[in-house]
DOBA-937195 format. One record per residue (C-alpha): x, y, z; residue number from 1. Coordinates in Angstrom, 3 decimals, m for minus. Layout:
# residues N
<vogu px="X" py="Y" pz="Z" num="NUM"/>
...
This chain:
# residues 381
<vogu px="2.203" py="m13.385" pz="12.119" num="1"/>
<vogu px="4.969" py="m13.571" pz="14.704" num="2"/>
<vogu px="6.039" py="m14.327" pz="18.265" num="3"/>
<vogu px="7.373" py="m11.985" pz="20.943" num="4"/>
<vogu px="10.426" py="m14.220" pz="21.462" num="5"/>
<vogu px="11.387" py="m14.313" pz="17.786" num="6"/>
<vogu px="12.575" py="m11.902" pz="15.101" num="7"/>
<vogu px="10.768" py="m13.990" pz="12.478" num="8"/>
<vogu px="7.727" py="m12.435" pz="10.804" num="9"/>
<vogu px="5.479" py="m14.390" pz="8.442" num="10"/>
<vogu px="3.639" py="m12.431" pz="5.776" num="11"/>
<vogu px="0.276" py="m13.899" pz="4.618" num="12"/>
<vogu px="m0.345" py="m14.132" pz="0.878" num="13"/>
<vogu px="m4.081" py="m14.935" pz="0.878" num="14"/>
<vogu px="m7.257" py="m13.108" pz="1.865" num="15"/>
<vogu px="m7.480" py="m15.081" pz="5.122" num="16"/>
<vogu px="m5.709" py="m12.067" pz="6.667" num="17"/>
<vogu px="m9.008" py="m10.184" pz="6.282" num="18"/>
<vogu px="m10.423" py="m12.089" pz="9.271" num="19"/>
<vogu px="m10.929" py="m9.552" pz="12.066" num="20"/>
<vogu px="m9.834" py="m9.761" pz="15.695" num="21"/>
<vogu px="m12.117" py="m10.131" pz="18.679" num="22"/>
<vogu px="m11.821" py="m11.308" pz="22.267" num="23"/>
<vogu px="m13.748" py="m11.337" pz="25.523" num="24"/>
<vogu px="m10.757" py="m10.172" pz="27.592" num="25"/>
<vogu px="m12.090" py="m6.606" pz="27.835" num="26"/>
<vogu px="m15.782" py="m5.845" pz="27.997" num="27"/>
<vogu px="m17.047" py="m4.334" pz="24.720" num="28"/>
<vogu px="m13.564" py="m3.193" pz="23.603" num="29"/>
<vogu px="m13.142" py="m5.946" pz="21.014" num="30"/>
<vogu px="m16.647" py="m7.344" pz="20.380" num="31"/>
<vogu px="m17.188" py="m10.691" pz="18.687" num="32"/>
<vogu px="m20.171" py="m9.833" pz="16.527" num="33"/>
<vogu px="m23.841" py="m10.324" pz="17.309" num="34"/>
<vogu px="m23.453" py="m13.648" pz="19.117" num="35"/>
<vogu px="m20.486" py="m12.667" pz="21.243" num="36"/>
<vogu px="m18.875" py="m15.306" pz="23.412" num="37"/>
<vogu px="m15.371" py="m14.996" pz="22.027" num="38"/>
<vogu px="m13.840" py="m15.846" pz="18.616" num="39"/>
<vogu px="m15.499" py="m18.517" pz="16.500" num="40"/>
<vogu px="m12.304" py="m19.589" pz="14.710" num="41"/>
<vogu px="m8.609" py="m20.163" pz="15.312" num="42"/>
<vogu px="m5.457" py="m20.777" pz="13.282" num="43"/>
<vogu px="m3.210" py="m23.838" pz="13.284" num="44"/>
<vogu px="m0.411" py="m25.178" pz="11.122" num="45"/>
<vogu px="m1.592" py="m27.018" pz="8.014" num="46"/>
<vogu px="m2.277" py="m30.634" pz="8.864" num="47"/>
<vogu px="m3.532" py="m32.146" pz="5.603" num="48"/>
<vogu px="m0.663" py="m33.562" pz="3.481" num="49"/>
<vogu px="m2.974" py="m33.836" pz="0.485" num="50"/>
<vogu px="m2.896" py="m30.088" pz="m0.137" num="51"/>
<vogu px="0.185" py="m29.039" pz="1.826" num="52"/>
<vogu px="3.440" py="m30.978" pz="1.593" num="53"/>
<vogu px="5.866" py="m28.347" pz="2.930" num="54"/>
<vogu px="4.732" py="m27.062" pz="6.314" num="55"/>
<vogu px="5.667" py="m30.069" pz="8.450" num="56"/>
<vogu px="9.180" py="m30.027" pz="6.976" num="57"/>
<vogu px="9.779" py="m26.292" pz="7.397" num="58"/>
<vogu px="8.601" py="m26.299" pz="11.001" num="59"/>
<vogu px="11.817" py="m28.205" pz="11.771" num="60"/>
<vogu px="14.127" py="m25.758" pz="9.996" num="61"/>
<vogu px="16.364" py="m23.185" pz="11.687" num="62"/>
<vogu px="15.959" py="m19.453" pz="11.146" num="63"/>
<vogu px="19.095" py="m19.432" pz="9.026" num="64"/>
<vogu px="17.655" py="m22.121" pz="6.757" num="65"/>
<vogu px="14.440" py="m20.142" pz="6.493" num="66"/>
<vogu px="16.396" py="m17.038" pz="5.511" num="67"/>
<vogu px="18.146" py="m18.875" pz="2.685" num="68"/>
<vogu px="14.915" py="m20.346" pz="1.293" num="69"/>
<vogu px="14.020" py="m19.513" pz="m2.308" num="70"/>
<vogu px="10.479" py="m20.909" pz="m2.358" num="71"/>
<vogu px="7.712" py="m18.331" pz="m2.458" num="72"/>
<vogu px="5.594" py="m20.302" pz="0.007" num="73"/>
<vogu px="7.103" py="m22.234" pz="2.905" num="74"/>
<vogu px="4.363" py="m22.546" pz="5.495" num="75"/>
<vogu px="0.587" py="m22.748" pz="5.499" num="76"/>
<vogu px="m2.017" py="m22.245" pz="8.188" num="77"/>
<vogu px="m5.564" py="m23.498" pz="8.450" num="78"/>
<vogu px="m8.408" py="m21.419" pz="9.842" num="79"/>
<vogu px="m10.711" py="m23.804" pz="11.702" num="80"/>
<vogu px="m14.041" py="m23.203" pz="13.453" num="81"/>
<vogu px="m14.109" py="m23.443" pz="17.259" num="82"/>
<vogu px="m17.909" py="m23.698" pz="17.348" num="83"/>
<vogu px="m20.864" py="m23.806" pz="14.968" num="84"/>
<vogu px="m20.974" py="m20.727" pz="12.736" num="85"/>
<vogu px="m24.321" py="m19.549" pz="11.460" num="86"/>
<vogu px="m24.949" py="m18.476" pz="7.861" num="87"/>
<vogu px="m24.072" py="m14.800" pz="7.466" num="88"/>
<vogu px="m22.109" py="m14.688" pz="10.736" num="89"/>
<vogu px="m18.744" py="m12.934" pz="10.587" num="90"/>
<vogu px="m15.648" py="m15.024" pz="11.269" num="91"/>
<vogu px="m13.365" py="m13.784" pz="14.057" num="92"/>
<vogu px="m10.114" py="m14.996" pz="15.557" num="93"/>
<vogu px="m7.967" py="m13.815" pz="18.469" num="94"/>
<vogu px="m4.835" py="m11.855" pz="17.486" num="95"/>
<vogu px="m3.391" py="m12.243" pz="20.984" num="96"/>
<vogu px="m3.221" py="m10.137" pz="24.192" num="97"/>
<vogu px="m0.062" py="m8.242" pz="23.177" num="98"/>
<vogu px="m1.612" py="m7.212" pz="19.855" num="99"/>
<vogu px="m4.758" py="m6.121" pz="21.676" num="100"/>
<vogu px="m2.813" py="m4.073" pz="24.203" num="101"/>
<vogu px="m0.760" py="m2.392" pz="21.471" num="102"/>
<vogu px="m3.889" py="m1.552" pz="19.460" num="103"/>
<vogu px="m5.686" py="m0.022" pz="22.462" num="104"/>
<vogu px="m2.640" py="2.128" pz="23.213" num="105"/>
<vogu px="m2.410" py="3.199" pz="19.567" num="106"/>
<vogu px="m6.067" py="4.285" pz="19.522" num="107"/>
<vogu px="m5.650" py="6.258" pz="22.737" num="108"/>
<vogu px="m2.445" py="8.078" pz="21.767" num="109"/>
<vogu px="m2.658" py="8.531" pz="17.975" num="110"/>
<vogu px="m2.577" py="12.118" pz="16.696" num="111"/>
<vogu px="m2.901" py="13.717" pz="13.274" num="112"/>
<vogu px="0.469" py="13.932" pz="11.445" num="113"/>
<vogu px="2.272" py="17.173" pz="12.225" num="114"/>
<vogu px="2.796" py="19.994" pz="9.766" num="115"/>
<vogu px="5.970" py="19.391" pz="7.766" num="116"/>
<vogu px="5.754" py="15.596" pz="8.065" num="117"/>
<vogu px="4.629" py="15.261" pz="4.445" num="118"/>
<vogu px="1.366" py="13.632" pz="5.576" num="119"/>
<vogu px="m0.436" py="16.630" pz="7.082" num="120"/>
<vogu px="m2.864" py="16.706" pz="4.140" num="121"/>
<vogu px="m3.406" py="12.973" pz="4.087" num="122"/>
<vogu px="m6.843" py="11.898" pz="2.885" num="123"/>
<vogu px="m8.262" py="8.390" pz="3.051" num="124"/>
<vogu px="m8.893" py="7.185" pz="m0.493" num="125"/>
<vogu px="m11.680" py="4.875" pz="0.696" num="126"/>
<vogu px="m13.549" py="7.833" pz="2.202" num="127"/>
<vogu px="m13.206" py="9.861" pz="m0.987" num="128"/>
<vogu px="m14.546" py="7.016" pz="m3.110" num="129"/>
<vogu px="m17.468" py="6.384" pz="m0.768" num="130"/>
<vogu px="m18.456" py="10.047" pz="m0.776" num="131"/>
<vogu px="m18.566" py="10.252" pz="m4.600" num="132"/>
<vogu px="m18.327" py="14.038" pz="m4.295" num="133"/>
<vogu px="m17.305" py="16.581" pz="m6.907" num="134"/>
<vogu px="m13.767" py="16.329" pz="m8.271" num="135"/>
<vogu px="m11.379" py="19.256" pz="m8.540" num="136"/>
<vogu px="m10.859" py="19.992" pz="m12.239" num="137"/>
<vogu px="m7.736" py="21.349" pz="m13.908" num="138"/>
<vogu px="m9.237" py="23.215" pz="m16.915" num="139"/>
<vogu px="m5.951" py="22.414" pz="m18.648" num="140"/>
<vogu px="m5.889" py="20.275" pz="m21.780" num="141"/>
<vogu px="m2.118" py="20.326" pz="m22.219" num="142"/>
<vogu px="m0.442" py="19.712" pz="m18.876" num="143"/>
<vogu px="m0.946" py="16.691" pz="m16.679" num="144"/>
<vogu px="m2.700" py="17.752" pz="m13.506" num="145"/>
<vogu px="m1.044" py="16.630" pz="m10.282" num="146"/>
<vogu px="m2.902" py="16.477" pz="m6.983" num="147"/>
<vogu px="m1.205" py="18.121" pz="m4.028" num="148"/>
<vogu px="m2.553" py="15.423" pz="m1.713" num="149"/>
<vogu px="m1.756" py="11.708" pz="m1.505" num="150"/>
<vogu px="m4.178" py="10.611" pz="m4.236" num="151"/>
<vogu px="m4.644" py="10.704" pz="m8.007" num="152"/>
<vogu px="m7.605" py="10.060" pz="m10.260" num="153"/>
<vogu px="m8.224" py="7.006" pz="m12.425" num="154"/>
<vogu px="m10.934" py="6.396" pz="m15.021" num="155"/>
<vogu px="m12.717" py="3.184" pz="m16.027" num="156"/>
<vogu px="m11.621" py="2.637" pz="m19.618" num="157"/>
<vogu px="m10.836" py="0.031" pz="m22.233" num="158"/>
<vogu px="m9.346" py="0.054" pz="m25.709" num="159"/>
<vogu px="m11.285" py="m1.036" pz="m28.754" num="160"/>
<vogu px="m8.498" py="m2.846" pz="m30.591" num="161"/>
<vogu px="m10.068" py="m2.631" pz="m34.078" num="162"/>
<vogu px="m11.047" py="1.049" pz="m33.729" num="163"/>
<vogu px="m7.612" py="1.917" pz="m32.377" num="164"/>
<vogu px="m5.813" py="0.182" pz="m35.233" num="165"/>
<vogu px="m7.944" py="1.847" pz="m37.927" num="166"/>
<vogu px="m7.915" py="5.299" pz="m36.343" num="167"/>
<vogu px="m4.192" py="5.678" pz="m35.774" num="168"/>
<vogu px="m2.492" py="3.424" pz="m38.349" num="169"/>
<vogu px="m2.114" py="6.315" pz="m40.804" num="170"/>
<vogu px="m0.877" py="8.791" pz="m38.152" num="171"/>
<vogu px="2.782" py="9.716" pz="m37.748" num="172"/>
<vogu px="4.228" py="10.856" pz="m34.431" num="173"/>
<vogu px="3.100" py="14.422" pz="m33.877" num="174"/>
<vogu px="2.747" py="16.446" pz="m30.695" num="175"/>
<vogu px="1.857" py="19.581" pz="m32.622" num="176"/>
<vogu px="m1.653" py="19.287" pz="m31.215" num="177"/>
<vogu px="m0.371" py="21.200" pz="m28.185" num="178"/>
<vogu px="m0.161" py="24.342" pz="m30.345" num="179"/>
<vogu px="m3.889" py="24.243" pz="m31.126" num="180"/>
<vogu px="m6.470" py="26.143" pz="m29.104" num="181"/>
<vogu px="m8.763" py="24.227" pz="m26.741" num="182"/>
<vogu px="m11.718" py="24.214" pz="m29.140" num="183"/>
<vogu px="m9.688" py="22.716" pz="m31.978" num="184"/>
<vogu px="m8.099" py="20.139" pz="m29.671" num="185"/>
<vogu px="m11.465" py="18.867" pz="m28.488" num="186"/>
<vogu px="m12.895" py="18.961" pz="m32.010" num="187"/>
<vogu px="m10.081" py="16.776" pz="m33.359" num="188"/>
<vogu px="m9.237" py="14.524" pz="m30.435" num="189"/>
<vogu px="m12.307" py="14.446" pz="m28.202" num="190"/>
<vogu px="m14.920" py="11.691" pz="m28.268" num="191"/>
<vogu px="m17.856" py="10.714" pz="m26.092" num="192"/>
<vogu px="m17.059" py="8.747" pz="m22.967" num="193"/>
<vogu px="m20.652" py="7.908" pz="m22.061" num="194"/>
<vogu px="m20.187" py="4.198" pz="m22.714" num="195"/>
<vogu px="m17.401" py="3.785" pz="m20.182" num="196"/>
<vogu px="m19.605" py="2.719" pz="m17.309" num="197"/>
<vogu px="m17.995" py="0.550" pz="m14.695" num="198"/>
<vogu px="m19.464" py="m2.921" pz="m14.202" num="199"/>
<vogu px="m21.964" py="m2.612" pz="m17.031" num="200"/>
<vogu px="m22.740" py="m6.198" pz="m18.059" num="201"/>
<vogu px="m21.408" py="m5.774" pz="m21.597" num="202"/>
<vogu px="m18.336" py="m3.760" pz="m20.602" num="203"/>
<vogu px="m16.941" py="m5.728" pz="m17.691" num="204"/>
<vogu px="m13.511" py="m6.081" pz="m19.297" num="205"/>
<vogu px="m12.409" py="m2.518" pz="m18.559" num="206"/>
<vogu px="m9.895" py="m1.404" pz="m15.961" num="207"/>
<vogu px="m8.798" py="1.784" pz="m14.267" num="208"/>
<vogu px="m6.382" py="3.965" pz="m16.247" num="209"/>
<vogu px="m4.648" py="7.112" pz="m14.930" num="210"/>
<vogu px="m6.536" py="10.220" pz="m15.991" num="211"/>
<vogu px="m6.752" py="13.977" pz="m15.539" num="212"/>
<vogu px="m10.170" py="15.484" pz="m14.845" num="213"/>
<vogu px="m10.358" py="18.625" pz="m16.952" num="214"/>
<vogu px="m13.914" py="19.972" pz="m16.920" num="215"/>
<vogu px="m17.210" py="19.375" pz="m15.132" num="216"/>
<vogu px="m20.494" py="19.615" pz="m17.045" num="217"/>
<vogu px="m23.517" py="21.269" pz="m15.464" num="218"/>
<vogu px="m25.757" py="18.275" pz="m15.985" num="219"/>
<vogu px="m26.167" py="16.907" pz="m12.441" num="220"/>
<vogu px="m29.774" py="16.463" pz="m11.374" num="221"/>
<vogu px="m29.314" py="16.930" pz="m7.612" num="222"/>
<vogu px="m27.346" py="20.132" pz="m6.885" num="223"/>
<vogu px="m27.689" py="19.784" pz="m3.096" num="224"/>
<vogu px="m26.798" py="16.107" pz="m2.960" num="225"/>
<vogu px="m23.439" py="15.133" pz="m1.403" num="226"/>
<vogu px="m23.013" py="12.635" pz="m4.256" num="227"/>
<vogu px="m22.119" py="13.972" pz="m7.678" num="228"/>
<vogu px="m23.904" py="12.533" pz="m10.712" num="229"/>
<vogu px="m22.512" py="15.032" pz="m13.227" num="230"/>
<vogu px="m20.373" py="14.115" pz="m16.227" num="231"/>
<vogu px="m16.824" py="15.260" pz="m16.881" num="232"/>
<vogu px="m14.248" py="15.780" pz="m19.588" num="233"/>
<vogu px="m11.183" py="13.649" pz="m18.868" num="234"/>
<vogu px="m7.841" py="12.864" pz="m20.451" num="235"/>
<vogu px="m6.725" py="9.235" pz="m20.406" num="236"/>
<vogu px="m3.086" py="8.272" pz="m19.917" num="237"/>
<vogu px="m1.515" py="4.869" pz="m20.689" num="238"/>
<vogu px="m1.809" py="2.315" pz="m17.927" num="239"/>
<vogu px="1.533" py="0.936" pz="m16.733" num="240"/>
<vogu px="m0.042" py="m2.511" pz="m16.481" num="241"/>
<vogu px="m0.389" py="m2.737" pz="m20.274" num="242"/>
<vogu px="1.862" py="m4.970" pz="m22.308" num="243"/>
<vogu px="1.178" py="m3.010" pz="m25.520" num="244"/>
<vogu px="1.398" py="0.759" pz="m25.831" num="245"/>
<vogu px="m1.829" py="2.311" pz="m27.209" num="246"/>
<vogu px="m1.491" py="3.529" pz="m30.784" num="247"/>
<vogu px="m2.586" py="7.049" pz="m29.892" num="248"/>
<vogu px="0.133" py="7.333" pz="m27.268" num="249"/>
<vogu px="2.878" py="5.932" pz="m29.504" num="250"/>
<vogu px="1.869" py="8.571" pz="m32.086" num="251"/>
<vogu px="2.203" py="11.345" pz="m29.484" num="252"/>
<vogu px="m1.538" py="12.046" pz="m29.531" num="253"/>
<vogu px="m3.905" py="12.638" pz="m26.584" num="254"/>
<vogu px="m7.053" py="10.741" pz="m25.635" num="255"/>
<vogu px="m9.889" py="13.017" pz="m24.450" num="256"/>
<vogu px="m13.313" py="11.756" pz="m23.420" num="257"/>
<vogu px="m16.340" py="14.005" pz="m22.945" num="258"/>
<vogu px="m19.518" py="13.331" pz="m20.945" num="259"/>
<vogu px="m17.584" py="10.842" pz="m18.841" num="260"/>
<vogu px="m19.696" py="9.550" pz="m15.896" num="261"/>
<vogu px="m18.640" py="10.532" pz="m12.375" num="262"/>
<vogu px="m19.205" py="6.985" pz="m11.071" num="263"/>
<vogu px="m16.495" py="5.739" pz="m13.453" num="264"/>
<vogu px="m13.894" py="8.033" pz="m11.849" num="265"/>
<vogu px="m12.139" py="6.951" pz="m8.673" num="266"/>
<vogu px="m9.225" py="7.943" pz="m6.506" num="267"/>
<vogu px="m6.136" py="5.774" pz="m6.081" num="268"/>
<vogu px="m3.368" py="6.305" pz="m3.549" num="269"/>
<vogu px="0.039" py="7.474" pz="m4.720" num="270"/>
<vogu px="2.897" py="5.018" pz="m4.046" num="271"/>
<vogu px="4.073" py="5.042" pz="m0.410" num="272"/>
<vogu px="1.315" py="7.519" pz="0.581" num="273"/>
<vogu px="m1.371" py="5.176" pz="1.940" num="274"/>
<vogu px="m2.515" py="4.868" pz="5.556" num="275"/>
<vogu px="0.082" py="2.197" pz="6.274" num="276"/>
<vogu px="2.885" py="4.647" pz="5.429" num="277"/>
<vogu px="1.829" py="7.306" pz="7.955" num="278"/>
<vogu px="4.645" py="8.074" pz="10.432" num="279"/>
<vogu px="2.701" py="6.623" pz="13.376" num="280"/>
<vogu px="0.811" py="3.866" pz="11.564" num="281"/>
<vogu px="m0.094" py="0.881" pz="13.718" num="282"/>
<vogu px="2.290" py="m2.045" pz="13.316" num="283"/>
<vogu px="2.079" py="m5.235" pz="15.327" num="284"/>
<vogu px="2.143" py="m8.871" pz="14.316" num="285"/>
<vogu px="m0.686" py="m11.302" pz="14.963" num="286"/>
<vogu px="0.629" py="m13.527" pz="17.730" num="287"/>
<vogu px="1.264" py="m17.205" pz="17.064" num="288"/>
<vogu px="0.421" py="m19.223" pz="20.158" num="289"/>
<vogu px="3.462" py="m20.373" pz="22.087" num="290"/>
<vogu px="2.352" py="m24.015" pz="22.102" num="291"/>
<vogu px="2.644" py="m24.280" pz="18.303" num="292"/>
<vogu px="5.645" py="m21.993" pz="17.737" num="293"/>
<vogu px="8.903" py="m23.945" pz="17.125" num="294"/>
<vogu px="11.432" py="m23.561" pz="19.916" num="295"/>
<vogu px="14.386" py="m23.121" pz="17.530" num="296"/>
<vogu px="12.834" py="m19.919" pz="16.181" num="297"/>
<vogu px="12.797" py="m18.162" pz="19.581" num="298"/>
<vogu px="16.026" py="m16.236" pz="19.061" num="299"/>
<vogu px="14.972" py="m13.479" pz="21.484" num="300"/>
<vogu px="14.423" py="m15.834" pz="24.363" num="301"/>
<vogu px="16.913" py="m15.339" pz="27.251" num="302"/>
<vogu px="19.679" py="m17.913" pz="27.016" num="303"/>
<vogu px="18.878" py="m18.845" pz="23.433" num="304"/>
<vogu px="21.603" py="m21.149" pz="22.069" num="305"/>
<vogu px="20.727" py="m21.115" pz="18.401" num="306"/>
<vogu px="23.079" py="m20.190" pz="15.576" num="307"/>
<vogu px="23.259" py="m16.443" pz="14.995" num="308"/>
<vogu px="23.493" py="m15.113" pz="11.472" num="309"/>
<vogu px="26.674" py="m13.068" pz="11.224" num="310"/>
<vogu px="25.972" py="m9.332" pz="11.219" num="311"/>
<vogu px="27.455" py="m7.195" pz="8.467" num="312"/>
<vogu px="27.532" py="m4.026" pz="10.561" num="313"/>
<vogu px="28.627" py="m3.240" pz="14.111" num="314"/>
<vogu px="27.895" py="m0.514" pz="16.642" num="315"/>
<vogu px="28.889" py="3.024" pz="15.532" num="316"/>
<vogu px="29.224" py="2.066" pz="11.854" num="317"/>
<vogu px="28.144" py="4.875" pz="9.534" num="318"/>
<vogu px="25.613" py="3.663" pz="6.992" num="319"/>
<vogu px="22.742" py="4.668" pz="4.737" num="320"/>
<vogu px="19.354" py="3.458" pz="6.001" num="321"/>
<vogu px="16.028" py="3.201" pz="4.201" num="322"/>
<vogu px="13.696" py="5.175" pz="6.490" num="323"/>
<vogu px="10.492" py="3.169" pz="7.189" num="324"/>
<vogu px="11.105" py="1.191" pz="3.999" num="325"/>
<vogu px="9.914" py="4.117" pz="1.841" num="326"/>
<vogu px="12.711" py="3.931" pz="m0.696" num="327"/>
<vogu px="14.587" py="7.000" pz="0.566" num="328"/>
<vogu px="18.086" py="6.550" pz="1.974" num="329"/>
<vogu px="19.446" py="8.731" pz="4.774" num="330"/>
<vogu px="22.708" py="8.941" pz="6.701" num="331"/>
<vogu px="22.554" py="6.978" pz="9.950" num="332"/>
<vogu px="24.720" py="5.370" pz="12.611" num="333"/>
<vogu px="24.325" py="1.857" pz="13.979" num="334"/>
<vogu px="23.255" py="2.186" pz="17.611" num="335"/>
<vogu px="22.859" py="m1.525" pz="18.257" num="336"/>
<vogu px="23.516" py="m4.686" pz="16.238" num="337"/>
<vogu px="21.097" py="m7.510" pz="17.074" num="338"/>
<vogu px="20.867" py="m11.162" pz="16.180" num="339"/>
<vogu px="19.590" py="m12.226" pz="12.761" num="340"/>
<vogu px="20.874" py="m9.071" pz="11.114" num="341"/>
<vogu px="18.526" py="m6.561" pz="12.732" num="342"/>
<vogu px="19.710" py="m3.151" pz="13.932" num="343"/>
<vogu px="18.726" py="m0.031" pz="15.816" num="344"/>
<vogu px="19.905" py="3.020" pz="13.865" num="345"/>
<vogu px="20.075" py="6.745" pz="14.613" num="346"/>
<vogu px="19.461" py="9.110" pz="11.701" num="347"/>
<vogu px="22.094" py="11.813" pz="11.497" num="348"/>
<vogu px="19.947" py="14.751" pz="10.376" num="349"/>
<vogu px="17.318" py="14.662" pz="13.124" num="350"/>
<vogu px="18.541" py="12.058" pz="15.685" num="351"/>
<vogu px="15.434" py="9.955" pz="15.110" num="352"/>
<vogu px="15.919" py="6.329" pz="16.207" num="353"/>
<vogu px="14.473" py="3.501" pz="14.105" num="354"/>
<vogu px="14.510" py="0.134" pz="15.828" num="355"/>
<vogu px="14.641" py="m3.428" pz="14.554" num="356"/>
<vogu px="15.622" py="m2.454" pz="11.013" num="357"/>
<vogu px="16.318" py="m5.447" pz="8.786" num="358"/>
<vogu px="19.752" py="m5.502" pz="7.153" num="359"/>
<vogu px="18.135" py="m5.380" pz="3.699" num="360"/>
<vogu px="17.234" py="m1.748" pz="4.491" num="361"/>
<vogu px="20.835" py="m0.783" pz="5.326" num="362"/>
<vogu px="23.817" py="m0.330" pz="3.031" num="363"/>
<vogu px="27.448" py="0.573" pz="3.458" num="364"/>
<vogu px="28.473" py="4.185" pz="3.152" num="365"/>
<vogu px="31.646" py="6.218" pz="3.526" num="366"/>
<vogu px="29.896" py="9.461" pz="4.409" num="367"/>
<vogu px="31.757" py="11.810" pz="6.727" num="368"/>
<vogu px="30.622" py="14.720" pz="8.840" num="369"/>
<vogu px="31.179" py="18.003" pz="6.998" num="370"/>
<vogu px="31.245" py="21.256" pz="8.997" num="371"/>
<vogu px="28.988" py="24.105" pz="7.958" num="372"/>
<vogu px="30.623" py="26.792" pz="5.819" num="373"/>
<vogu px="29.256" py="30.311" pz="5.605" num="374"/>
<vogu px="29.009" py="31.484" pz="1.987" num="375"/>
<vogu px="27.410" py="34.878" pz="1.482" num="376"/>
<vogu px="24.016" py="34.878" pz="3.155" num="377"/>
<vogu px="23.344" py="31.123" pz="3.043" num="378"/>
<vogu px="24.581" py="28.046" pz="4.817" num="379"/>
<vogu px="25.664" py="25.017" pz="2.771" num="380"/>
<vogu px="26.827" py="21.543" pz="3.656" num="381"/>
């Protein structure tokens, strides 16, 4: 949530953000469900002191006070109905005319990422999981299989604590299993994975663990169906969400499961490779109505007299900038220093300009321009 006259952005922490936009400003472009007639809900600042004791206080704070806040939640909004809502009717609210205009332009101008961008092979993980098609197998028991795309496979799995303790308590660390042939590996370390069915009533305590899909069995009953109901051989890897390391992993041993059901295998997106990280992903705040937005937060309003946070960097400073917040730092130059510690930067390697970069994504650097030197048949910096 934000306002065009402010650098402040408010990030929601509840599922209320899943409420879709609609409006009757443009015929059929942003429909409001079956009933039509505009949104059936709106947002407002929390007004009930029984469940929210902070919002009214923070609405009187300055931007600088907001920036120094340590609380994880400062403000709350209420979603309230603007008319009677029928059972089963979807809830809609208006994101604002500027958001709507930006979205329409994005839809009209968006193009597939270019070759060399790192996203040219991007695949939507939701589409892959809905299709439930066949999975590419590695046929490799030893090496972890890495997908060349933006996704990886996970398998629905859980540990049987008692079985795990009994099975591996007497084992010492040993990765000598890698010297065995495939048949011996599966004979010693493979077990049936038929019971690992997601959402089965008696097994609802499982979770998705990283896995490699090694082999597909020829046991599907619909060869021409777009959905795959075959079973697979998979290798399970420790989940990073675990507090305790599985005994088999701490002993250096693998976990192979045979006859593993296809419906218990899903795709997850690799870090920083989801739709929102595409180079031209749509980004625009939901607009907070001007009549409820505090005046002291409008630091982009002409003639604003508020207190500016002192900027660390100035125009032409050489820095390292975190491109699109992806965790990679590149040489850049400050093109413009704005209020509230926001900057426009120019990346040195390709002259790309990134605007409105928060100071948390910039750090000092003493890099200098180094001329190219010719060494043999290659150029080096």
